[in-house]
Backbone atoms as SQL, in Angstrom:
CREATE TABLE atoms (id INTEGER PRIMARY KEY, chain TEXT, resi INTEGER, resn TEXT, atom TEXT, x REAL, y REAL, z REAL);
INSERT INTO atoms VALUES
  (1, 'A', 1, 'UNK', 'N', 0.905, -1.086, 0.194),
  (2, 'A', 1, 'UNK', 'CA', -0.116, 0.056, -0.004),
  (3, 'A', 1, 'UNK', 'C', 0.905, 1.181, 0.025),
  (4, 'A', 2, 'UNK', 'N', 1.681, 1.214, 0.761),
  (5, 'A', 2, 'UNK', 'CA', 2.994, 2.433, 0.970),
  (6, 'A', 2, 'UNK', 'C', 3.472, 2.720, -0.678),
  (7, 'A', 3, 'UNK', 'N', 3.880, 1.694, -1.282),
  (8, 'A', 3, 'UNK', 'CA', 4.699, 1.669, -2.567),
  (9, 'A', 3, 'UNK', 'C', 3.482, 2.453, -3.330),
  (10, 'A', 4, 'UNK', 'N', 2.153, 1.891, -3.428),
  (11, 'A', 4, 'UNK', 'CA', 1.570, 2.399, -4.478),
  (12, 'A', 4, 'UNK', 'C', 1.029, 3.907, -4.217),
  (13, 'A', 5, 'UNK', 'N', 0.924, 4.344, -2.839),
  (14, 'A', 5, 'UNK', 'CA', 0.900, 5.595, -2.506),
  (15, 'A', 5, 'UNK', 'C', 1.981, 6.195, -2.981),
  (16, 'A', 6, 'UNK', 'N', 3.249, 6.170, -2.919),
  (17, 'A', 6, 'UNK', 'CA', 4.170, 6.884, -3.411),
  (18, 'A', 6, 'UNK', 'C', 4.174, 6.712, -4.935),
  (19, 'A', 7, 'UNK', 'N', 3.817, 5.822, -5.748),
  (20, 'A', 7, 'UNK', 'CA', 3.778, 5.914, -7.237),
  (21, 'A', 7, 'UNK', 'C', 2.427, 6.862, -7.545),
  (22, 'A', 8, 'UNK', 'N', 1.716, 6.765, -6.678),
  (23, 'A', 8, 'UNK', 'CA', 0.616, 7.629, -7.101),
  (24, 'A', 8, 'UNK', 'C', 0.661, 9.132, -7.053),
  (25, 'A', 9, 'UNK', 'N', 1.317, 9.443, -5.697),
  (26, 'A', 9, 'UNK', 'CA', 1.625, 10.724, -5.538),
  (27, 'A', 9, 'UNK', 'C', 2.829, 11.207, -6.428),
  (28, 'A', 10, 'UNK', 'N', 3.725, 10.324, -6.839),
  (29, 'A', 10, 'UNK', 'CA', 4.708, 10.704, -7.713),
  (30, 'A', 10, 'UNK', 'C', 4.076, 11.256, -9.022),
  (31, 'A', 11, 'UNK', 'N', 3.189, 10.275, -9.423),
  (32, 'A', 11, 'UNK', 'CA', 2.430, 10.724, -10.672),
  (33, 'A', 11, 'UNK', 'C', 1.690, 12.141, -10.791),
  (34, 'A', 12, 'UNK', 'N', 0.731, 12.354, -9.774),
  (35, 'A', 12, 'UNK', 'CA', 0.442, 13.256, -9.337),
  (36, 'A', 12, 'UNK', 'C', 0.994, 14.786, -9.325),
  (37, 'A', 13, 'UNK', 'N', 2.267, 14.696, -8.747),
  (38, 'A', 13, 'UNK', 'CA', 3.157, 15.531, -8.714),
  (39, 'A', 13, 'UNK', 'C', 3.664, 15.892, -10.141),
  (40, 'A', 14, 'UNK', 'N', 3.939, 15.028, -11.258),
  (41, 'A', 14, 'UNK', 'CA', 4.463, 15.325, -12.531),
  (42, 'A', 14, 'UNK', 'C', 3.189, 15.803, -13.261),
  (43, 'A', 15, 'UNK', 'N', 1.866, 15.305, -12.964),
  (44, 'A', 15, 'UNK', 'CA', 1.011, 16.003, -13.780),
  (45, 'A', 15, 'UNK', 'C', 0.901, 17.491, -13.475),
  (46, 'A', 16, 'UNK', 'N', 1.038, 17.771, -12.186),
  (47, 'A', 16, 'UNK', 'CA', 0.936, 19.227, -11.403),
  (48, 'A', 16, 'UNK', 'C', 1.963, 19.993, -12.382),
  (49, 'A', 17, 'UNK', 'N', 3.357, 19.186, -12.015),
  (50, 'A', 17, 'UNK', 'CA', 4.449, 20.146, -12.753),
  (51, 'A', 17, 'UNK', 'C', 4.337, 20.349, -14.022),
  (52, 'A', 18, 'UNK', 'N', 3.845, 19.317, -14.737),
  (53, 'A', 18, 'UNK', 'CA', 3.332, 19.603, -16.486),
  (54, 'A', 18, 'UNK', 'C', 2.553, 20.628, -16.590),
  (55, 'A', 19, 'UNK', 'N', 1.317, 20.697, -15.806),
  (56, 'A', 19, 'UNK', 'CA', 0.300, 21.853, -15.913),
  (57, 'A', 19, 'UNK', 'C', 0.832, 23.080, -15.521),
  (58, 'A', 20, 'UNK', 'N', 1.677, 23.011, -14.315),
  (59, 'A', 20, 'UNK', 'CA', 2.168, 24.665, -14.344),
  (60, 'A', 20, 'UNK', 'C', 3.261, 24.863, -15.430),
  (61, 'A', 21, 'UNK', 'N', 4.109, 23.858, -16.081),
  (62, 'A', 21, 'UNK', 'CA', 4.875, 24.457, -17.048),
  (63, 'A', 21, 'UNK', 'C', 4.016, 25.128, -18.264),
  (64, 'A', 22, 'UNK', 'N', 2.979, 24.459, -18.762),
  (65, 'A', 22, 'UNK', 'CA', 2.062, 24.811, -19.617),
  (66, 'A', 22, 'UNK', 'C', 1.495, 26.134, -19.243),
  (67, 'A', 23, 'UNK', 'N', 1.070, 26.432, -18.171),
  (68, 'A', 23, 'UNK', 'CA', 0.534, 27.633, -17.792),
  (69, 'A', 23, 'UNK', 'C', 1.672, 28.555, -17.630),
  (70, 'A', 24, 'UNK', 'N', 3.032, 28.608, -17.294),
  (71, 'A', 24, 'UNK', 'CA', 4.055, 29.591, -16.993),
  (72, 'A', 24, 'UNK', 'C', 4.238, 29.955, -18.469),
  (73, 'A', 25, 'UNK', 'N', 4.120, 28.990, -19.604),
  (74, 'A', 25, 'UNK', 'CA', 4.409, 29.135, -20.906),
  (75, 'A', 25, 'UNK', 'C', 3.380, 29.943, -21.614),
  (76, 'A', 26, 'UNK', 'N', 2.217, 29.830, -21.048),
  (77, 'A', 26, 'UNK', 'CA', 1.137, 30.704, -21.656),
  (78, 'A', 26, 'UNK', 'C', 1.007, 31.984, -21.039),
  (79, 'A', 27, 'UNK', 'N', 1.425, 32.077, -19.869),
  (80, 'A', 27, 'UNK', 'CA', 1.668, 33.416, -19.319),
  (81, 'A', 27, 'UNK', 'C', 2.708, 34.098, -19.821),
  (82, 'A', 28, 'UNK', 'N', 3.878, 33.448, -20.318),
  (83, 'A', 28, 'UNK', 'CA', 5.073, 34.320, -21.096),
  (84, 'A', 28, 'UNK', 'C', 4.538, 34.686, -22.507),
  (85, 'A', 29, 'UNK', 'N', 3.737, 33.866, -23.212),
  (86, 'A', 29, 'UNK', 'CA', 3.349, 34.356, -24.555),
  (87, 'A', 29, 'UNK', 'C', 2.504, 35.474, -24.489),
  (88, 'A', 30, 'UNK', 'N', 1.858, 35.541, -23.400),
  (89, 'A', 30, 'UNK', 'CA', 0.661, 36.542, -23.334),
  (90, 'A', 30, 'UNK', 'C', 1.210, 37.882, -22.782),
  (91, 'A', 31, 'UNK', 'N', 2.636, 37.605, -21.874),
  (92, 'A', 31, 'UNK', 'CA', 3.275, 38.932, -21.665),
  (93, 'A', 31, 'UNK', 'C', 3.754, 39.251, -22.809),
  (94, 'A', 32, 'UNK', 'N', 4.269, 38.687, -23.640),
  (95, 'A', 32, 'UNK', 'CA', 4.814, 39.035, -24.944),
  (96, 'A', 32, 'UNK', 'C', 3.822, 39.790, -25.712),
  (97, 'A', 33, 'UNK', 'N', 2.782, 39.441, -25.977),
  (98, 'A', 33, 'UNK', 'CA', 1.520, 39.919, -26.841),
  (99, 'A', 33, 'UNK', 'C', 1.128, 41.173, -26.143),
  (100, 'A', 34, 'UNK', 'N', 1.092, 41.185, -24.833),
  (101, 'A', 34, 'UNK', 'CA', 0.791, 42.621, -24.026),
  (102, 'A', 34, 'UNK', 'C', 1.559, 43.517, -24.517),
  (103, 'A', 35, 'UNK', 'N', 3.136, 43.480, -24.573),
  (104, 'A', 35, 'UNK', 'CA', 4.037, 44.387, -24.649),
  (105, 'A', 35, 'UNK', 'C', 4.133, 44.639, -26.131),
  (106, 'A', 36, 'UNK', 'N', 3.563, 43.791, -27.073),
  (107, 'A', 36, 'UNK', 'CA', 3.473, 44.283, -28.388),
  (108, 'A', 36, 'UNK', 'C', 2.566, 44.948, -28.613),
  (109, 'A', 37, 'UNK', 'N', 1.386, 44.831, -28.072),
  (110, 'A', 37, 'UNK', 'CA', 0.113, 45.681, -28.078),
  (111, 'A', 37, 'UNK', 'C', 0.395, 47.161, -27.679),
  (112, 'A', 38, 'UNK', 'N', 1.193, 46.849, -26.536),
  (113, 'A', 38, 'UNK', 'CA', 1.513, 48.465, -25.968),
  (114, 'A', 38, 'UNK', 'C', 2.418, 49.083, -26.958),
  (115, 'A', 39, 'UNK', 'N', 3.271, 48.527, -27.442),
  (116, 'A', 39, 'UNK', 'CA', 4.079, 49.160, -28.624),
  (117, 'A', 39, 'UNK', 'C', 3.319, 49.759, -29.668),
  (118, 'A', 40, 'UNK', 'N', 2.434, 48.812, -30.392),
  (119, 'A', 40, 'UNK', 'CA', 1.423, 49.116, -31.257),
  (120, 'A', 40, 'UNK', 'C', 0.733, 50.553, -30.711),
  (121, 'A', 41, 'UNK', 'N', 0.244, 50.429, -29.696),
  (122, 'A', 41, 'UNK', 'CA', -0.537, 51.447, -29.103),
  (123, 'A', 41, 'UNK', 'C', -0.119, 52.746, -29.097),
  (124, 'A', 42, 'UNK', 'N', 1.220, 52.684, -28.603),
  (125, 'A', 42, 'UNK', 'CA', 2.228, 53.671, -28.563),
  (126, 'A', 42, 'UNK', 'C', 2.463, 54.589, -30.136),
  (127, 'A', 43, 'UNK', 'N', 2.839, 53.688, -31.049),
  (128, 'A', 43, 'UNK', 'CA', 2.975, 54.133, -32.169),
  (129, 'A', 43, 'UNK', 'C', 1.898, 54.737, -33.095),
  (130, 'A', 44, 'UNK', 'N', 0.636, 53.847, -32.779),
  (131, 'A', 44, 'UNK', 'CA', -0.695, 54.798, -33.283),
  (132, 'A', 44, 'UNK', 'C', -1.097, 55.761, -32.812),
  (133, 'A', 45, 'UNK', 'N', -0.589, 56.065, -31.418),
  (134, 'A', 45, 'UNK', 'CA', -0.808, 57.325, -30.981),
  (135, 'A', 45, 'UNK', 'C', -0.046, 58.618, -31.222),
  (136, 'A', 46, 'UNK', 'N', 1.075, 58.367, -31.792),
  (137, 'A', 46, 'UNK', 'CA', 1.918, 59.403, -32.026),
  (138, 'A', 46, 'UNK', 'C', 1.219, 60.182, -33.150),
  (139, 'A', 47, 'UNK', 'N', 1.863, 61.699, -33.023),
  (140, 'A', 47, 'UNK', 'CA', 0.846, 62.669, -33.724),
  (141, 'A', 47, 'UNK', 'C', 1.201, 62.569, -35.330),
  (142, 'A', 48, 'UNK', 'N', 2.281, 61.904, -35.749),
  (143, 'A', 48, 'UNK', 'CA', 2.521, 62.095, -37.222),
  (144, 'A', 48, 'UNK', 'C', 1.773, 60.669, -37.760),
  (145, 'A', 49, 'UNK', 'N', 1.293, 59.778, -37.059),
  (146, 'A', 49, 'UNK', 'CA', 0.448, 58.924, -37.408),
  (147, 'A', 49, 'UNK', 'C', -0.850, 59.191, -37.443),
  (148, 'A', 50, 'UNK', 'N', -1.162, 59.901, -36.588),
  (149, 'A', 50, 'UNK', 'CA', -2.731, 60.497, -36.761),
  (150, 'A', 50, 'UNK', 'C', -2.948, 61.452, -37.729),
  (151, 'A', 51, 'UNK', 'N', -1.991, 62.212, -38.018),
  (152, 'A', 51, 'UNK', 'CA', -1.793, 63.380, -39.152),
  (153, 'A', 51, 'UNK', 'C', -1.712, 62.517, -40.149),
  (154, 'A', 52, 'UNK', 'N', -1.073, 61.559, -40.578),
  (155, 'A', 52, 'UNK', 'CA', -1.390, 60.831, -41.713),
  (156, 'A', 52, 'UNK', 'C', -2.533, 60.133, -42.096),
  (157, 'A', 53, 'UNK', 'N', -2.942, 59.685, -41.254),
  (158, 'A', 53, 'UNK', 'CA', -4.287, 59.011, -41.438),
  (159, 'A', 53, 'UNK', 'C', -5.460, 59.899, -41.528),
  (160, 'A', 54, 'UNK', 'N', -5.353, 61.153, -40.795),
  (161, 'A', 54, 'UNK', 'CA', -6.321, 62.177, -41.194),
  (162, 'A', 54, 'UNK', 'C', -6.572, 62.672, -42.723),
  (163, 'A', 55, 'UNK', 'N', -5.000, 62.963, -43.066),
  (164, 'A', 55, 'UNK', 'CA', -5.072, 63.387, -44.360),
  (165, 'A', 55, 'UNK', 'C', -5.365, 62.132, -45.509),
  (166, 'A', 56, 'UNK', 'N', -5.065, 60.846, -45.376),
  (167, 'A', 56, 'UNK', 'CA', -5.183, 60.029, -46.048),
  (168, 'A', 56, 'UNK', 'C', -6.694, 59.520, -46.147),
  (169, 'A', 57, 'UNK', 'N', -7.009, 59.138, -45.083),
  (170, 'A', 57, 'UNK', 'CA', -8.240, 58.312, -44.995),
  (171, 'A', 57, 'UNK', 'C', -9.600, 59.204, -45.226),
  (172, 'A', 58, 'UNK', 'N', -9.121, 60.176, -44.515),
  (173, 'A', 58, 'UNK', 'CA', -10.173, 61.522, -44.521),
  (174, 'A', 58, 'UNK', 'C', -10.379, 62.668, -45.278),
  (175, 'A', 59, 'UNK', 'N', -9.239, 62.666, -45.974),
  (176, 'A', 59, 'UNK', 'CA', -9.101, 63.909, -46.783),
  (177, 'A', 59, 'UNK', 'C', -9.048, 65.394, -46.018),
  (178, 'A', 60, 'UNK', 'N', -8.312, 65.042, -44.917),
  (179, 'A', 60, 'UNK', 'CA', -8.382, 66.357, -44.002),
  (180, 'A', 60, 'UNK', 'C', -7.051, 67.189, -44.287),
  (181, 'A', 61, 'UNK', 'N', -6.930, 68.389, -44.205),
  (182, 'A', 61, 'UNK', 'CA', -5.864, 69.197, -44.432),
  (183, 'A', 61, 'UNK', 'C', -5.671, 70.184, -43.391),
  (184, 'A', 62, 'UNK', 'N', -4.656, 70.846, -43.256),
  (185, 'A', 62, 'UNK', 'CA', -4.477, 71.946, -42.266),
  (186, 'A', 62, 'UNK', 'C', -5.102, 73.186, -42.830),
  (187, 'A', 63, 'UNK', 'N', -5.488, 73.960, -42.203),
  (188, 'A', 63, 'UNK', 'CA', -6.042, 75.400, -42.660),
  (189, 'A', 63, 'UNK', 'C', -5.139, 76.227, -42.931),
  (190, 'A', 64, 'UNK', 'N', -5.515, 76.958, -44.132),
  (191, 'A', 64, 'UNK', 'CA', -4.301, 78.184, -44.405),
  (192, 'A', 64, 'UNK', 'C', -4.677, 79.183, -43.508),
  (193, 'A', 65, 'UNK', 'N', -3.953, 80.403, -43.569),
  (194, 'A', 65, 'UNK', 'CA', -3.939, 81.476, -42.792),
  (195, 'A', 65, 'UNK', 'C', -5.494, 82.253, -43.363),
  (196, 'A', 66, 'UNK', 'N', -5.655, 82.161, -44.441),
  (197, 'A', 66, 'UNK', 'CA', -6.835, 82.989, -44.635),
  (198, 'A', 66, 'UNK', 'C', -7.942, 82.449, -44.499),
  (199, 'A', 67, 'UNK', 'N', -7.941, 80.852, -44.163),
  (200, 'A', 67, 'UNK', 'CA', -9.598, 80.318, -43.583),
  (201, 'A', 67, 'UNK', 'C', -9.420, 80.139, -42.176),
  (202, 'A', 68, 'UNK', 'N', -8.479, 80.582, -41.498),
  (203, 'A', 68, 'UNK', 'CA', -8.676, 80.619, -40.133),
  (204, 'A', 68, 'UNK', 'C', -9.604, 81.542, -39.446),
  (205, 'A', 69, 'UNK', 'N', -10.452, 81.088, -38.575),
  (206, 'A', 69, 'UNK', 'CA', -11.257, 82.255, -37.795),
  (207, 'A', 69, 'UNK', 'C', -10.950, 82.069, -36.315),
  (208, 'A', 70, 'UNK', 'N', -10.593, 83.445, -35.966),
  (209, 'A', 70, 'UNK', 'CA', -10.046, 83.267, -34.561),
  (210, 'A', 70, 'UNK', 'C', -11.376, 84.218, -33.569),
  (211, 'A', 71, 'UNK', 'N', -11.843, 83.495, -32.463),
  (212, 'A', 71, 'UNK', 'CA', -12.839, 83.879, -31.768),
  (213, 'A', 71, 'UNK', 'C', -12.308, 84.520, -30.386),
  (214, 'A', 72, 'UNK', 'N', -12.553, 85.452, -30.146),
  (215, 'A', 72, 'UNK', 'CA', -12.074, 85.937, -28.733),
  (216, 'A', 72, 'UNK', 'C', -13.229, 86.094, -27.945),
  (217, 'A', 73, 'UNK', 'N', -12.735, 85.747, -26.771),
  (218, 'A', 73, 'UNK', 'CA', -13.906, 85.987, -25.583),
  (219, 'A', 73, 'UNK', 'C', -13.908, 87.211, -24.734);
């Protein structure tokens, strides 16, 4: 009985260790994905990126001096 319990708990220990390794690998992959998403967010938030998308996708342009209207309060 004692030998059987040693075998059983050794088996459980190996399964648990294997599961832990899988979870640690998944955590590392998610951490890498999170860092890549932060880099992408920072690059998309840059002023030059926003300005180029506004001009290409929305056909927006900077107003010239003659078309500016200044409102004083």
